[in-house]
N, C-alpha and C positions, 0 to 999 in steps of 0.2 A: 334733569335734563329731561328734554321730550319726547318721547317717541311718535311718530306716525306711520300708519300703512293707509293709500290712497289706494282702493282697488278701484280696478278699469276694466270695462267691458267694453272688447275691441270690436266692431263690426266684420262680418265674411268678406275676406277679402285684405283686409287691411294690415294684416300683422305685421310687413316686412315695413309697410310705409314705418306705423305707431314704431317698432323697434327703433328705428332711423333717427325719429326724432327723441325717444327714450334716450337712446346712447349719445346724441348730441349733448343734451340737456345734460346727463350724467358725469360725461367729459367735463364741462362748463362748471359744473356745481362743486365738481371735486378739484376740477383746479385754480375757483374761486372764492371758494367760502371758508375759512377756517372754523368758521361755527357748526358746520354741519359736518358733525362726525362719521356718518353713514348717510349713502343714498346709493338703492340700489333697485334695480327694476329684477322682478322676475317671473315668469312664466306658470302661470299651474299646469302640474302634469295630468291631473283629471281636466279640464278643462282650456286646451288652444288659444280659446279667445276672452281667456280672463288670466289679468295682470296683476303684481300689487307691485309699490315703487314701497318700500323699506329705511325709515328714514332716523334721525337719530341727530337733535341740536343740542348745542353746548344750553342752552336758556332760548325765552321767549323772545330775544334781541332775536338772537339768530333765526329763529323761525320765520321773523316778520320780515329778517331782511332777504331770503331767500325768494318768498312771497314778492318783491320787490323791485327783483330784478330784470333786467330787459329779454335777458334770454330766459328769464322761465316766462315771464307773459307772454314771449313768442310762441314759446313752446306750445304751450297749454292754450293757445289761439289755434295753431297748427294740429295737436290733436283733439280738437274738438269737431274735427273734418273727419277723426277714424274712429269715434266714440262708439259704441251703438247704448248710449244711454251714460247720466249723471256718475261721476262716479264717487265713491262709496269714500269719504276719507274719516277717521278715527286719528285722534289724539289720544295718547298714552303719557301718565308720569313715569320714569326709570323707578324700578324699585330697587334698592340697592341694603 
């Protein structure tokens, strides 16, 4: 299994717009990707402009398939307009 944490900094005044994009993406991922085991957006309690997507995939193929979906690509383009910098994305191996 593969874990991903994508940390995003949102531009001032763009939180609501970002959250709508994030909620729509989460719904599509959860409805269409059986290999995506967890895909959840969280907002920081200490910095309301910071969000993370916590993701878990059954394997490399599921992670690759996620990144190739039309809805992921469309959401990425929309998110670009509300971000206050580049996302910080880390990949993890599951410890079992």
